[in-house]
VMD Tcl script that draws the C-alpha trace (Angstrom):
set ca {
  {8.43 31.30 -9.60}
  {8.68 30.34 -13.48}
  {6.34 30.16 -15.99}
  {6.71 26.38 -16.50}
  {6.46 25.55 -12.76}
  {3.23 27.79 -12.52}
  {1.75 25.45 -15.03}
  {3.08 22.14 -13.59}
  {1.25 23.24 -10.02}
  {-1.43 23.72 -12.30}
  {-1.37 20.71 -13.80}
  {-0.23 18.42 -11.31}
  {-3.47 18.06 -9.04}
  {-5.30 16.74 -12.17}
  {-2.62 14.21 -13.22}
  {-3.10 12.97 -9.38}
  {-6.62 12.88 -9.56}
  {-6.57 10.93 -12.97}
  {-4.07 8.50 -11.55}
  {-6.42 7.78 -8.71}
  {-9.17 6.56 -10.45}
  {-7.02 4.03 -12.00}
  {-4.40 2.45 -9.41}
  {-7.02 0.04 -8.10}
  {-7.65 -1.53 -11.69}
  {-3.51 -1.13 -11.85}
  {-3.12 -2.85 -8.69}
  {-5.65 -5.62 -8.90}
  {-4.29 -6.52 -12.59}
  {-0.94 -7.31 -10.82}
  {-2.28 -9.72 -8.26}
  {-3.02 -12.56 -10.00}
  {0.04 -14.13 -8.61}
  {0.47 -13.63 -4.76}
  {2.95 -10.08 -4.06}
  {4.13 -8.48 -0.96}
  {4.01 -4.79 -1.15}
  {7.47 -3.85 -2.46}
  {7.39 -6.63 -5.19}
  {4.14 -5.18 -6.07}
  {5.76 -1.72 -6.12}
  {8.66 -2.75 -8.39}
  {6.36 -4.55 -10.49}
  {4.00 -1.88 -11.28}
  {7.40 0.76 -11.58}
  {8.67 -1.53 -14.46}
  {5.54 -0.79 -16.42}
  {5.65 2.87 -15.52}
  {2.95 2.70 -13.22}
  {4.89 4.53 -9.97}
  {3.02 4.02 -6.77}
  {4.52 5.31 -3.30}
  {4.24 3.13 -0.18}
  {2.04 5.74 1.30}
  {-0.58 5.38 -1.40}
  {0.04 1.47 -1.84}
  {-0.38 0.18 1.60}
  {-3.38 1.87 2.51}
  {-5.13 0.61 -0.79}
  {-4.34 -2.89 -0.46}
  {-6.19 -2.47 3.33}
  {-9.11 -1.39 1.87}
  {-9.11 -3.65 -0.93}
  {-8.72 -6.56 1.63}
  {-11.56 -4.86 3.80}
  {-13.89 -5.09 0.81}
  {-13.41 -8.35 0.21}
  {-11.36 -7.99 -3.57}
  {-7.99 -9.27 -2.36}
  {-6.83 -11.88 0.62}
  {-3.63 -11.95 2.36}
  {-1.34 -14.42 3.94}
  {1.72 -14.00 6.01}
  {4.92 -16.01 5.03}
  {7.30 -16.07 8.23}
  {9.85 -18.89 6.30}
  {11.71 -16.18 4.66}
  {14.46 -13.85 6.33}
  {11.75 -11.49 6.72}
  {8.31 -11.90 7.54}
  {5.85 -11.05 4.59}
  {2.41 -10.48 3.64}
  {1.77 -11.48 0.20}
  {-1.37 -10.18 -1.46}
  {-3.57 -12.17 -4.19}
  {-7.01 -11.25 -6.18}
  {-9.75 -13.51 -5.17}
  {-12.83 -14.18 -7.59}
  {-14.81 -11.37 -6.34}
  {-11.78 -8.70 -6.97}
  {-11.24 -10.70 -10.40}
  {-14.99 -10.01 -11.55}
  {-14.66 -6.28 -10.56}
  {-11.63 -5.98 -12.31}
  {-13.47 -7.23 -15.45}
  {-15.95 -5.15 -14.87}
  {-13.62 -2.00 -14.42}
  {-11.67 -2.99 -17.54}
  {-14.77 -2.80 -19.36}
  {-15.77 0.40 -18.06}
  {-12.49 1.54 -19.24}
  {-12.71 0.80 -22.47}
  {-15.92 2.26 -22.83}
  {-14.40 5.19 -21.39}
  {-11.68 5.38 -23.81}
  {-14.02 5.18 -26.31}
  {-16.30 7.83 -25.47}
  {-13.40 10.21 -24.79}
  {-11.89 9.67 -27.78}
  {-14.84 10.61 -29.68}
  {-15.30 13.82 -27.34}
  {-11.40 14.66 -27.58}
  {-11.27 14.85 -31.27}
}
mol new
graphics top color blue
foreach p $ca { graphics top sphere $p radius 0.5 }
foreach p [lrange $ca 0 end-1] q [lrange $ca 1 end] { graphics top cylinder $p $q radius 0.2 }
display resetview
């Protein structure tokens, strides 16, 4: 094993943990308009925030179970699709998460400098 590969194996779990904490905020922020899973993956990917299906779909189910988003099946397209959209509770949670994120960034900038 090369030194670089060993380093990345050490680093990757920390990067995954950091991203895991941000994915809820990233997903909620993209649901002001109805999105189905694949369109959401593409939209996030265009903004350099990669999410795979195995992560996204369970997250969408959890967000819906917790009352942050709603969904509707659209069956008048060639393929039935479940569209998700943020609701007022999700918007309030997102606003608070963004506020907390801003505070954390500010604090970390002081800690890391």
